[in-house]
DSSP file (Angstrom, degrees, kcal/mol; ACC not computed):
  #  RESIDUE AA STRUCTURE BP1 BP2  ACC     N-H-->O    O-->H-N    N-H-->O    O-->H-N    TCO  KAPPA ALPHA  PHI   PSI    X-CA   Y-CA   Z-CA
    1    1 A M              0   0    0      0, 0.0     2,-0.1     0, 0.0     0, 0.0   0.000 360.0 360.0 360.0 135.2  -59.2   94.1 -107.1
    2    2 A N     >  -     0   0    0      1,-0.1     4,-1.9    47,-0.0     5,-0.2  -0.336 360.0 -91.5 -97.0-178.7  -59.7   92.0 -104.0
    3    3 A R  H  > S+     0   0    0      1,-0.2     4,-2.3     2,-0.2     5,-0.2   0.854 124.1  56.5 -60.4 -37.6  -62.7   91.6 -101.7
    4    4 A M  H  > S+     0   0    0      1,-0.2     4,-2.5     2,-0.2    -1,-0.2   0.921 106.6  49.0 -62.6 -43.5  -61.4   94.3  -99.4
    5    5 A N  H  > S+     0   0    0      1,-0.2     4,-2.5     2,-0.2    -1,-0.2   0.883 109.7  52.6 -63.7 -37.2  -61.3   96.8 -102.2
    6    6 A L  H  X S+     0   0    0     -4,-1.9     4,-2.0     1,-0.2    -1,-0.2   0.921 111.3  46.1 -62.7 -43.8  -64.8   95.9 -103.2
    7    7 A L  H  X S+     0   0    0     -4,-2.3     4,-2.5     2,-0.2    -2,-0.2   0.872 110.4  53.7 -67.4 -36.7  -66.0   96.5  -99.6
    8    8 A I  H  X S+     0   0    0     -4,-2.5     4,-2.5     2,-0.2    -2,-0.2   0.924 108.5  49.5 -63.5 -43.7  -64.1   99.8  -99.5
    9    9 A L  H  X S+     0   0    0     -4,-2.5     4,-2.4     1,-0.2    -2,-0.2   0.902 111.0  49.4 -62.1 -40.6  -65.8  100.9 -102.6
   10   10 A L  H  X S+     0   0    0     -4,-2.0     4,-2.6     1,-0.2    -1,-0.2   0.902 109.9  51.4 -65.5 -39.3  -69.2  100.0 -101.1
   11   11 A D  H  X S+     0   0    0     -4,-2.5     4,-2.8     2,-0.2    -2,-0.2   0.902 109.5  50.6 -62.3 -40.3  -68.3  101.8  -97.9
   12   12 A R  H  X S+     0   0    0     -4,-2.5     4,-2.7     2,-0.2    -2,-0.2   0.913 111.0  48.1 -63.8 -42.4  -67.4  104.9 -100.0
   13   13 A L  H  X S+     0   0    0     -4,-2.4     4,-2.1     2,-0.2    -2,-0.2   0.918 112.9  48.6 -63.6 -42.2  -70.7  104.7 -101.9
   14   14 A N  H  X S+     0   0    0     -4,-2.6     4,-2.9     2,-0.2    -2,-0.2   0.921 112.2  48.5 -62.1 -44.8  -72.6  104.3  -98.6
   15   15 A Q  H  X S+     0   0    0     -4,-2.8     4,-2.6     2,-0.2    -2,-0.2   0.894 109.3  53.3 -63.2 -40.8  -70.7  107.3  -97.1
   16   16 A L  H  < S+     0   0    0     -4,-2.7     4,-0.4     2,-0.2    -1,-0.2   0.914 113.5  42.9 -60.3 -43.3  -71.4  109.4 -100.2
   17   17 A I  H >< S+     0   0    0     -4,-2.1     3,-0.9     1,-0.2    -2,-0.2   0.923 115.7  47.7 -70.0 -44.6  -75.1  108.7  -99.8
   18   18 A E  H 3< S+     0   0    0     -4,-2.9    -2,-0.2     1,-0.2    -1,-0.2   0.844 113.4  47.6 -67.4 -32.7  -75.2  109.1  -96.0
   19   19 A S  T 3< S+     0   0    0     -4,-2.6    -1,-0.2    -5,-0.2    -2,-0.2   0.468  84.2 117.5 -88.9  -0.4  -73.3  112.4  -96.2
   20   20 A A  S <  S-     0   0    0     -3,-0.9    11,-0.2    -4,-0.4     2,-0.1  -0.431  76.0-105.0 -67.4 138.4  -75.4  113.9  -98.9
   21   21 A P        -     0   0    0      0, 0.0     9,-2.9     0, 0.0     2,-0.2  -0.381  36.6-122.8 -65.6 140.2  -77.3  117.0  -97.9
   22   22 A E  E     -A   29   0A   0      7,-0.2     7,-0.3    -2,-0.1     3,-0.0  -0.575  11.2-126.6 -86.1 146.8  -81.0  116.4  -97.2
   23   23 A I  E >>> -A   28   0A   0      5,-3.1     3,-1.7    -2,-0.2     4,-0.9  -0.828  41.2-108.2 -88.4 121.5  -83.8  118.3  -99.0
   24   24 A P  T 345S+     0   0    0      0, 0.0    -1,-0.1     0, 0.0     4,-0.0  -0.168  93.1   3.3 -56.2 141.2  -86.0  119.8  -96.3
   25   25 A F  T 345S+     0   0    0      1,-0.1    -3,-0.0     2,-0.0    -2,-0.0   0.497 116.5  79.2  66.7   8.6  -89.5  118.2  -95.8
   26   26 A T  T <45S-     0   0    0     -3,-1.7    -1,-0.1     2,-0.2     3,-0.1   0.652  86.1-133.6-115.8 -22.7  -88.9  115.5  -98.5
   27   27 A G  T  <5S+     0   0    0     -4,-0.9     2,-0.2     1,-0.3    -2,-0.0   0.595  70.2 118.3  74.3   9.7  -86.8  112.8  -96.8
   28   28 A K  E   < -A   23   0A   0     -5,-0.6    -5,-3.1   122,-0.1    -1,-0.3  -0.664  52.0-146.3-106.5 162.6  -84.6  112.9  -99.9
   29   29 A S  E     -A   22   0A   0     -7,-0.3     2,-0.7    -2,-0.2    -7,-0.2  -0.905  16.1-122.1-127.8 156.5  -81.0  113.7 -100.3
   30   30 A L        -     0   0    0     -9,-2.9     2,-0.4    -2,-0.3   117,-0.1  -0.886  32.6-166.5 -98.0 113.9  -78.9  115.3 -103.0
   31   31 A V        -     0   0    0     -2,-0.7     2,-1.0   -11,-0.2     3,-0.1  -0.827  31.0-109.9-103.8 139.6  -76.1  112.9 -104.0
   32   32 A D     >  -     0   0    0     -2,-0.4     4,-2.7   -16,-0.2     5,-0.2  -0.549  33.0-160.8 -65.9 102.7  -73.1  114.0 -106.1
   33   33 A T  H  > S+     0   0    0     -2,-1.0     4,-3.0     1,-0.2     5,-0.3   0.895  85.2  51.1 -58.1 -45.2  -74.1  112.1 -109.3
   34   34 A E  H  > S+     0   0    0      1,-0.2     4,-2.2     2,-0.2    -1,-0.2   0.920 112.8  45.5 -61.5 -43.7  -70.7  112.1 -110.8
   35   35 A A  H  > S+     0   0    0      2,-0.2     4,-2.2     1,-0.2    -1,-0.2   0.907 114.5  48.7 -66.2 -41.0  -69.1  110.7 -107.6
   36   36 A A  H  X S+     0   0    0     -4,-2.7     4,-2.3     2,-0.2    -2,-0.2   0.928 112.8  46.6 -65.6 -44.7  -71.8  108.1 -107.3
   37   37 A L  H  X S+     0   0    0     -4,-3.0     4,-2.5    -5,-0.2    -1,-0.2   0.875 110.2  54.1 -66.2 -35.9  -71.5  107.0 -110.9
   38   38 A D  H  X S+     0   0    0     -4,-2.2     4,-2.2    -5,-0.3    -1,-0.2   0.924 110.2  46.7 -61.8 -44.4  -67.7  106.8 -110.6
   39   39 A L  H  X S+     0   0    0     -4,-2.2     4,-2.3     2,-0.2    -2,-0.2   0.890 110.9  52.1 -65.0 -38.8  -68.0  104.5 -107.5
   40   40 A I  H  X S+     0   0    0     -4,-2.3     4,-2.5     2,-0.2    -2,-0.2   0.910 109.0  50.4 -64.9 -41.3  -70.6  102.4 -109.3
   41   41 A D  H  X S+     0   0    0     -4,-2.5     4,-2.2     2,-0.2    -2,-0.2   0.922 110.3  49.8 -61.1 -43.1  -68.2  102.0 -112.3
   42   42 A K  H  X S+     0   0    0     -4,-2.2     4,-1.6     1,-0.2    -2,-0.2   0.888 110.1  51.2 -63.1 -38.1  -65.4  101.0 -110.0
   43   43 A L  H  X S+     0   0    0     -4,-2.3     4,-2.0     2,-0.2    -2,-0.2   0.913 108.3  51.6 -64.1 -42.6  -67.7   98.5 -108.4
   44   44 A R  H  < S+     0   0    0     -4,-2.5    -2,-0.2     1,-0.2    -1,-0.2   0.903 110.8  48.3 -60.7 -40.1  -68.6   97.1 -111.8
   45   45 A N  H  X S+     0   0    0     -4,-2.2     4,-0.5     1,-0.2    -1,-0.2   0.806 110.6  52.3 -69.5 -28.5  -64.9   96.7 -112.5
   46   46 A A  H >X S+     0   0    0     -4,-1.6     4,-1.3     1,-0.2     3,-0.7   0.826  96.6  67.2 -77.3 -32.0  -64.3   95.1 -109.2
   47   47 A I  H 3X S+     0   0    0     -4,-2.0     4,-2.1     1,-0.2     3,-0.4   0.886  92.1  58.8 -61.7 -41.0  -66.9   92.4 -109.6
   48   48 A P  H 3> S+     0   0    0      0, 0.0     4,-2.6     0, 0.0    -1,-0.2   0.864 101.8  56.7 -57.4 -32.3  -65.1   90.6 -112.5
   49   49 A E  H <X S+     0   0    0     -3,-0.7     4,-2.2    -4,-0.5    -2,-0.2   0.908 105.9  49.9 -62.6 -40.0  -62.2   90.1 -110.1
   50   50 A E  H  X S+     0   0    0     -4,-1.3     4,-1.9    -3,-0.4    -1,-0.2   0.883 110.2  50.5 -64.7 -37.2  -64.6   88.3 -107.7
   51   51 A V  H  X S+     0   0    0     -4,-2.1     4,-2.5     2,-0.2    -2,-0.2   0.901 108.0  52.7 -66.8 -39.7  -65.8   86.2 -110.6
   52   52 A K  H  X S+     0   0    0     -4,-2.6     4,-2.7     1,-0.2    -2,-0.2   0.895 107.4  52.5 -61.6 -38.8  -62.2   85.4 -111.5
   53   53 A R  H  X S+     0   0    0     -4,-2.2     4,-2.5     2,-0.2    -1,-0.2   0.899 108.6  50.1 -63.3 -39.2  -61.7   84.3 -107.9
   54   54 A A  H  X S+     0   0    0     -4,-1.9     4,-2.1     2,-0.2    -2,-0.2   0.908 111.0  48.8 -65.2 -40.5  -64.7   82.0 -108.2
   55   55 A E  H  X S+     0   0    0     -4,-2.5     4,-2.5     2,-0.2    -2,-0.2   0.904 110.6  51.2 -64.4 -40.4  -63.3   80.5 -111.4
   56   56 A W  H  X S+     0   0    0     -4,-2.7     4,-2.8     1,-0.2    -2,-0.2   0.920 108.9  51.2 -62.1 -42.5  -59.9   80.0 -109.7
   57   57 A L  H  X S+     0   0    0     -4,-2.5     4,-2.4     1,-0.2    -1,-0.2   0.890 109.4  50.6 -62.6 -38.2  -61.7   78.2 -106.8
   58   58 A T  H  X S+     0   0    0     -4,-2.1     4,-2.3     2,-0.2    -1,-0.2   0.931 112.7  45.0 -65.0 -44.5  -63.5   76.0 -109.3
   59   59 A S  H  X S+     0   0    0     -4,-2.5     4,-2.5     1,-0.2    -2,-0.2   0.870 111.9  53.3 -67.7 -33.9  -60.2   75.1 -111.0
   60   60 A E  H  X S+     0   0    0     -4,-2.8     4,-2.6     2,-0.2    -2,-0.2   0.898 107.8  50.7 -65.4 -39.8  -58.6   74.6 -107.6
   61   61 A K  H  X S+     0   0    0     -4,-2.4     4,-2.6     2,-0.2    -2,-0.2   0.931 111.0  48.8 -61.2 -45.0  -61.4   72.2 -106.7
   62   62 A D  H  X S+     0   0    0     -4,-2.3     4,-2.6     1,-0.2    -2,-0.2   0.898 110.8  50.7 -61.6 -40.5  -60.8   70.3 -110.0
   63   63 A R  H  X S+     0   0    0     -4,-2.5     4,-2.7     2,-0.2    -2,-0.2   0.919 110.8  48.2 -63.4 -43.8  -57.0   70.2 -109.3
   64   64 A V  H  X S+     0   0    0     -4,-2.6     4,-2.4     2,-0.2    -2,-0.2   0.910 112.6  48.8 -63.8 -41.5  -57.6   68.8 -105.8
   65   65 A L  H  X S+     0   0    0     -4,-2.6     4,-2.5     2,-0.2    -2,-0.2   0.912 111.5  49.6 -63.1 -41.7  -60.0   66.2 -107.1
   66   66 A Q  H  X S+     0   0    0     -4,-2.6     4,-2.9     2,-0.2    -2,-0.2   0.908 110.0  50.6 -64.0 -41.7  -57.4   65.3 -109.8
   67   67 A E  H  X S+     0   0    0     -4,-2.7     4,-2.9     2,-0.2    -1,-0.2   0.914 110.7  49.8 -61.6 -41.5  -54.7   65.0 -107.2
   68   68 A G  H  X S+     0   0    0     -4,-2.4     4,-2.5     2,-0.2    -2,-0.2   0.918 111.9  47.7 -62.2 -43.0  -57.0   62.8 -105.2
   69   69 A Q  H  X S+     0   0    0     -4,-2.5     4,-2.7     2,-0.2    -2,-0.2   0.919 112.6  48.7 -64.4 -43.2  -57.7   60.6 -108.2
   70   70 A S  H  X S+     0   0    0     -4,-2.9     4,-2.6     2,-0.2    -2,-0.2   0.915 111.8  49.4 -62.6 -43.0  -54.0   60.4 -109.0
   71   71 A E  H  X S+     0   0    0     -4,-2.9     4,-2.5     2,-0.2    -1,-0.2   0.914 111.5  49.1 -62.4 -42.0  -53.2   59.5 -105.5
   72   72 A A  H  X S+     0   0    0     -4,-2.5     4,-2.7     2,-0.2    -2,-0.2   0.919 111.5  48.9 -63.6 -42.9  -55.9   56.8 -105.5
   73   73 A E  H  X S+     0   0    0     -4,-2.7     4,-2.7     2,-0.2    -2,-0.2   0.888 110.9  50.8 -64.1 -38.4  -54.6   55.4 -108.8
   74   74 A R  H  X S+     0   0    0     -4,-2.6     4,-2.5     2,-0.2    -2,-0.2   0.921 111.6  47.2 -63.4 -43.8  -51.1   55.4 -107.4
   75   75 A I  H  X S+     0   0    0     -4,-2.5     4,-2.5     2,-0.2    -2,-0.2   0.913 112.6  49.2 -64.8 -42.0  -52.2   53.5 -104.4
   76   76 A V  H  X S+     0   0    0     -4,-2.7     4,-2.8     2,-0.2    -2,-0.2   0.919 110.7  50.5 -63.1 -42.6  -54.2   51.1 -106.5
   77   77 A A  H  X S+     0   0    0     -4,-2.7     4,-2.5     1,-0.2    -2,-0.2   0.908 110.6  49.4 -61.9 -41.2  -51.1   50.5 -108.8
   78   78 A Q  H  X S+     0   0    0     -4,-2.5     4,-2.6     2,-0.2    -1,-0.2   0.914 110.9  50.3 -62.5 -41.5  -49.0   49.9 -105.7
   79   79 A A  H  X S+     0   0    0     -4,-2.5     4,-2.6     1,-0.2    -2,-0.2   0.912 110.3  49.4 -63.4 -41.7  -51.6   47.4 -104.5
   80   80 A E  H  X S+     0   0    0     -4,-2.8     4,-2.5     2,-0.2    -1,-0.2   0.897 111.3  49.1 -65.3 -39.3  -51.7   45.7 -107.8
   81   81 A Q  H  X S+     0   0    0     -4,-2.5     4,-2.3     2,-0.2    -2,-0.2   0.910 111.1  50.4 -63.5 -41.2  -47.9   45.4 -107.8
   82   82 A Y  H  X S+     0   0    0     -4,-2.6     4,-2.4     2,-0.2    -2,-0.2   0.918 110.0  50.1 -62.8 -43.0  -48.0   44.1 -104.3
   83   83 A V  H  X S+     0   0    0     -4,-2.6     4,-2.5     2,-0.2    -2,-0.2   0.927 109.2  51.4 -61.5 -45.4  -50.6   41.5 -105.4
   84   84 A A  H  X S+     0   0    0     -4,-2.5     4,-1.6     1,-0.2    -1,-0.2   0.905 110.8  48.6 -60.2 -41.1  -48.4   40.4 -108.3
   85   85 A K  H  X S+     0   0    0     -4,-2.3     4,-0.8     1,-0.2    -1,-0.2   0.915 111.6  49.1 -64.0 -43.2  -45.5   40.0 -106.0
   86   86 A M  H >< S+     0   0    0     -4,-2.4     3,-0.6     1,-0.2     6,-0.4   0.868 106.8  55.8 -66.7 -36.2  -47.5   38.0 -103.5
   87   87 A I  H 3< S+     0   0    0     -4,-2.5    -1,-0.2     1,-0.2    -2,-0.2   0.891 102.1  57.0 -62.8 -38.3  -48.9   35.7 -106.3
   88   88 A S  H 3< S+     0   0    0     -4,-1.6     2,-1.1    -5,-0.2    -1,-0.2   0.750  95.9  69.2 -66.5 -21.6  -45.3   34.8 -107.3
   89   89 A E  S X< S-     0   0    0     -4,-0.8     3,-1.9    -3,-0.6    -1,-0.2  -0.790  76.7-164.8 -97.1  93.0  -44.7   33.6 -103.8
   90   90 A S  G >  S+     0   0    0     -2,-1.1     3,-1.1     1,-0.3     4,-0.2   0.725  76.3  63.5 -56.9 -31.9  -46.9   30.5 -103.8
   91   91 A E  G 3  S+     0   0    0      1,-0.2    -1,-0.3     2,-0.1     4,-0.1   0.675 111.3  36.3 -72.6 -14.3  -47.1   29.9 -100.1
   92   92 A I  G <> S+     0   0    0     -3,-1.9     4,-2.5    -6,-0.4    -1,-0.2   0.021  75.6 122.2-125.8  30.7  -48.8   33.1  -99.3
   93   93 A I  H <> S+     0   0    0     -3,-1.1     4,-2.3     1,-0.2     5,-0.2   0.934  78.2  45.8 -59.0 -49.7  -51.2   33.6 -102.3
   94   94 A K  H  > S+     0   0    0     -4,-0.2     4,-2.1     1,-0.2    -1,-0.2   0.907 113.4  49.4 -64.4 -41.2  -54.4   33.7 -100.3
   95   95 A Q  H  > S+     0   0    0      1,-0.2     4,-2.5     2,-0.2    -1,-0.2   0.912 110.8  50.6 -63.6 -41.9  -53.0   36.1  -97.7
   96   96 A A  H  X S+     0   0    0     -4,-2.5     4,-2.8     1,-0.2     5,-0.2   0.901 108.7  51.2 -63.6 -41.2  -51.7   38.4 -100.5
   97   97 A Q  H  X S+     0   0    0     -4,-2.3     4,-2.2     2,-0.2    -1,-0.2   0.914 111.1  48.2 -63.3 -41.8  -55.0   38.5 -102.2
   98   98 A A  H  X S+     0   0    0     -4,-2.1     4,-2.0     2,-0.2    -2,-0.2   0.931 114.1  45.6 -64.4 -45.1  -56.8   39.4  -99.0
   99   99 A Q  H  X S+     0   0    0     -4,-2.5     4,-2.4     1,-0.2    -2,-0.2   0.901 111.8  52.0 -65.8 -40.3  -54.3   42.2  -98.2
  100  100 A A  H  X S+     0   0    0     -4,-2.8     4,-2.7     1,-0.2    -1,-0.2   0.913 108.7  50.8 -62.3 -41.9  -54.4   43.5 -101.8
  101  101 A Q  H  X S+     0   0    0     -4,-2.2     4,-2.7     1,-0.2    -1,-0.2   0.908 109.7  50.4 -63.0 -41.2  -58.1   43.7 -101.7
  102  102 A E  H  X S+     0   0    0     -4,-2.0     4,-2.6     2,-0.2    -1,-0.2   0.909 111.2  48.8 -62.7 -41.8  -58.0   45.6  -98.4
  103  103 A I  H  X S+     0   0    0     -4,-2.4     4,-2.7     2,-0.2    -2,-0.2   0.922 112.0  48.7 -64.8 -43.6  -55.5   48.1  -99.9
  104  104 A I  H  X S+     0   0    0     -4,-2.7     4,-2.5     2,-0.2    -2,-0.2   0.927 113.0  47.3 -62.7 -44.8  -57.6   48.6 -103.0
  105  105 A E  H  X S+     0   0    0     -4,-2.7     4,-2.6     2,-0.2    -2,-0.2   0.901 112.5  49.6 -64.4 -40.3  -60.7   49.1 -100.9
  106  106 A E  H  X S+     0   0    0     -4,-2.6     4,-2.9     2,-0.2     5,-0.2   0.909 110.6  50.6 -63.5 -42.0  -58.8   51.6  -98.6
  107  107 A A  H  X S+     0   0    0     -4,-2.7     4,-2.5     2,-0.2    -2,-0.2   0.917 112.1  46.7 -62.6 -43.1  -57.6   53.4 -101.7
  108  108 A R  H  X S+     0   0    0     -4,-2.5     4,-2.7     2,-0.2    -2,-0.2   0.908 113.0  49.4 -64.9 -41.5  -61.1   53.7 -103.1
  109  109 A R  H  X S+     0   0    0     -4,-2.6     4,-2.5     2,-0.2    -2,-0.2   0.933 113.2  46.3 -64.1 -45.2  -62.4   54.8  -99.7
  110  110 A R  H  X S+     0   0    0     -4,-2.9     4,-2.8     2,-0.2    -2,-0.2   0.897 112.4  51.1 -64.4 -39.6  -59.7   57.5  -99.4
  111  111 A S  H  X S+     0   0    0     -4,-2.5     4,-2.5    -5,-0.2    -2,-0.2   0.936 112.0  46.1 -62.4 -46.7  -60.2   58.6 -102.9
  112  112 A A  H  X S+     0   0    0     -4,-2.7     4,-2.3     1,-0.2    -2,-0.2   0.896 113.5  49.9 -63.4 -39.7  -64.0   59.0 -102.4
  113  113 A E  H  X S+     0   0    0     -4,-2.5     4,-2.6     2,-0.2    -2,-0.2   0.910 110.9  48.6 -65.5 -42.8  -63.4   60.8  -99.1
  114  114 A M  H  X S+     0   0    0     -4,-2.8     4,-2.6     2,-0.2     5,-0.2   0.910 112.3  48.5 -64.9 -41.5  -60.9   63.2 -100.7
  115  115 A E  H  X S+     0   0    0     -4,-2.5     4,-2.5     2,-0.2    -2,-0.2   0.909 112.3  49.2 -64.0 -41.3  -63.3   63.9 -103.6
  116  116 A K  H  X S+     0   0    0     -4,-2.3     4,-2.5     2,-0.2    -2,-0.2   0.928 113.4  45.7 -64.8 -45.4  -66.1   64.5 -101.2
  117  117 A E  H  X S+     0   0    0     -4,-2.6     4,-2.6     2,-0.2    -2,-0.2   0.908 113.5  49.1 -65.0 -42.6  -64.1   66.8  -99.0
  118  118 A A  H  X S+     0   0    0     -4,-2.6     4,-2.6     2,-0.2     5,-0.2   0.914 112.9  47.7 -64.0 -42.2  -62.7   68.8 -101.9
  119  119 A G  H  X S+     0   0    0     -4,-2.5     4,-2.5    -5,-0.2    -2,-0.2   0.908 112.5  48.7 -64.4 -41.9  -66.2   69.1 -103.4
  120  120 A A  H  X S+     0   0    0     -4,-2.5     4,-2.5     2,-0.2    -2,-0.2   0.900 112.5  48.8 -64.8 -41.2  -67.6   70.3 -100.0
  121  121 A Y  H  X S+     0   0    0     -4,-2.6     4,-2.5     2,-0.2     5,-0.2   0.949 113.3  45.8 -63.5 -49.3  -64.8   72.8  -99.6
  122  122 A A  H  X S+     0   0    0     -4,-2.6     4,-2.7     1,-0.2     5,-0.2   0.901 113.2  50.7 -62.0 -40.3  -65.2   74.2 -103.1
  123  123 A D  H  X S+     0   0    0     -4,-2.5     4,-2.6    -5,-0.2    -1,-0.2   0.910 110.4  49.2 -63.8 -42.5  -69.0   74.4 -102.6
  124  124 A A  H  X S+     0   0    0     -4,-2.5     4,-2.3     2,-0.2    -2,-0.2   0.913 113.4  46.2 -64.0 -42.6  -68.7   76.2  -99.3
  125  125 A V  H  X S+     0   0    0     -4,-2.5     4,-2.5     2,-0.2    -2,-0.2   0.926 115.0  46.2 -66.6 -44.3  -66.3   78.7 -100.8
  126  126 A L  H  X S+     0   0    0     -4,-2.7     4,-2.6    -5,-0.2    -2,-0.2   0.873 111.6  52.5 -66.1 -36.1  -68.4   79.3 -103.8
  127  127 A N  H  X S+     0   0    0     -4,-2.6     4,-2.3    -5,-0.2    -2,-0.2   0.925 110.7  47.5 -63.6 -44.7  -71.5   79.6 -101.7
  128  128 A N  H  X S+     0   0    0     -4,-2.3     4,-2.3     1,-0.2    -2,-0.2   0.919 112.6  48.9 -62.3 -44.2  -69.8   82.2  -99.5
  129  129 A L  H  X S+     0   0    0     -4,-2.5     4,-2.6     1,-0.2    -2,-0.2   0.905 109.5  52.6 -62.2 -41.7  -68.7   84.1 -102.6
  130  130 A E  H  X S+     0   0    0     -4,-2.6     4,-2.3     1,-0.2    -1,-0.2   0.914 109.5  48.9 -60.9 -43.1  -72.2   83.9 -104.1
  131  131 A K  H  X S+     0   0    0     -4,-2.3     4,-2.4     2,-0.2    -1,-0.2   0.906 111.4  49.6 -63.4 -41.8  -73.6   85.4 -100.8
  132  132 A Q  H  X S+     0   0    0     -4,-2.3     4,-2.5     1,-0.2    -2,-0.2   0.911 111.5  48.5 -64.0 -41.8  -71.1   88.2 -100.9
  133  133 A L  H  X S+     0   0    0     -4,-2.6     4,-2.6     2,-0.2    -1,-0.2   0.888 110.5  51.4 -66.2 -37.6  -71.8   89.0 -104.5
  134  134 A E  H  X S+     0   0    0     -4,-2.3     4,-2.4     2,-0.2    -2,-0.2   0.915 110.7  48.3 -64.2 -42.6  -75.6   89.0 -103.8
  135  135 A K  H  X S+     0   0    0     -4,-2.4     4,-2.3     2,-0.2    -2,-0.2   0.925 112.1  49.4 -62.6 -43.6  -75.0   91.5 -100.9
  136  136 A T  H  X S+     0   0    0     -4,-2.5     4,-2.5     1,-0.2    -2,-0.2   0.927 110.5  49.8 -61.2 -45.4  -72.9   93.6 -103.1
  137  137 A L  H  X S+     0   0    0     -4,-2.6     4,-2.8     1,-0.2    -1,-0.2   0.891 109.5  51.8 -61.7 -40.5  -75.5   93.6 -105.8
  138  138 A L  H  X S+     0   0    0     -4,-2.4     4,-2.6     2,-0.2    -1,-0.2   0.909 110.4  48.5 -63.0 -41.7  -78.2   94.6 -103.3
  139  139 A V  H  X S+     0   0    0     -4,-2.3     4,-2.6     2,-0.2    -2,-0.2   0.923 112.8  48.0 -64.7 -43.4  -76.2   97.5 -102.1
  140  140 A V  H  X S+     0   0    0     -4,-2.5     4,-2.6     2,-0.2    -2,-0.2   0.929 112.7  48.1 -63.2 -45.2  -75.5   98.7 -105.6
  141  141 A R  H  X S+     0   0    0     -4,-2.8     4,-2.7     2,-0.2    -2,-0.2   0.920 112.2  49.2 -61.9 -43.1  -79.1   98.4 -106.6
  142  142 A K  H  X S+     0   0    0     -4,-2.6     4,-2.7     1,-0.2     5,-0.2   0.921 111.6  49.9 -62.5 -43.1  -80.2  100.3 -103.4
  143  143 A G  H  X S+     0   0    0     -4,-2.6     4,-2.3     1,-0.2    -2,-0.2   0.909 111.7  47.6 -61.5 -42.7  -77.7  103.0 -104.2
  144  144 A R  H  X S+     0   0    0     -4,-2.6     4,-3.0     2,-0.2    -2,-0.2   0.909 111.4  50.9 -65.8 -41.5  -78.9  103.3 -107.7
  145  145 A E  H  X S+     0   0    0     -4,-2.7     4,-2.9     2,-0.2    -2,-0.2   0.929 112.5  46.3 -61.4 -44.6  -82.5  103.4 -106.6
  146  146 A E  H  X S+     0   0    0     -4,-2.7     4,-2.4     2,-0.2    -1,-0.2   0.890 112.9  50.3 -65.0 -38.1  -81.7  106.2 -104.1
  147  147 A L  H  X S+     0   0    0     -4,-2.3     4,-2.1    -5,-0.2    -2,-0.2   0.926 112.5  46.1 -64.4 -45.1  -79.7  108.0 -106.7
  148  148 A Q  H  X S+     0   0    0     -4,-3.0     4,-2.4     2,-0.2    -2,-0.2   0.902 112.0  51.7 -64.9 -40.8  -82.6  107.8 -109.2
  149  149 A D  H  X S+     0   0    0     -4,-2.9     4,-1.9     1,-0.2    -2,-0.2   0.913 111.5  46.9 -61.7 -42.1  -85.1  108.8 -106.6
  150  150 A S  H  X S+     0   0    0     -4,-2.4     4,-1.0     1,-0.2    -1,-0.2   0.859 112.5  50.1 -70.0 -33.4  -83.0  111.9 -105.7
  151  151 A Q  H  < S+     0   0    0     -4,-2.1    -1,-0.2     2,-0.2    -2,-0.2   0.874 111.1  48.8 -70.4 -36.6  -82.6  112.8 -109.4
  152  152 A Q  H  < S+     0   0    0     -4,-2.4    -2,-0.2     1,-0.2    -1,-0.2   0.853 113.0  46.8 -71.7 -34.2  -86.3  112.5 -110.0
  153  153 A S  H  <        0   0    0     -4,-1.9    -1,-0.2     1,-0.2    -2,-0.2   0.673 360.0 360.0 -82.3 -15.2  -87.2  114.7 -107.0
  154  154 A A     <        0   0    0     -4,-1.0    -1,-0.2    -5,-0.2    -2,-0.2   0.481 360.0 360.0 -80.7 360.0  -84.6  117.3 -107.9
């Protein structure tokens, strides 16, 4: 179940509560318990999908970080090969060492930058998901409280 289905279920629960007939002079409403509990069960089943999405995002972050690390290692290996080639050419040894060092530093900088960006992206996505889950949980709790209040007053 995706985020849209989760929101649809919450909208249905909200509609069920809002459309419930009011008990005069009490400010309370009569909610169809079976329908409300059915929606709550569906919401519970939908939340694990959101958790799976969070796990996927975490693994995706790890994959992006691994790709960045692999790319950095590839660049460093290329730089080392380049250095070895330059050393074999005696007239440009110093120039080759300087260029190799620049390439290595650039590779390290790019690797660190890629890791930082991947981490920031994953953190932002997980933060957004956490906020959505918190909102969902608050709506569910409020619905349950209202349901319990209406059951107690009935």
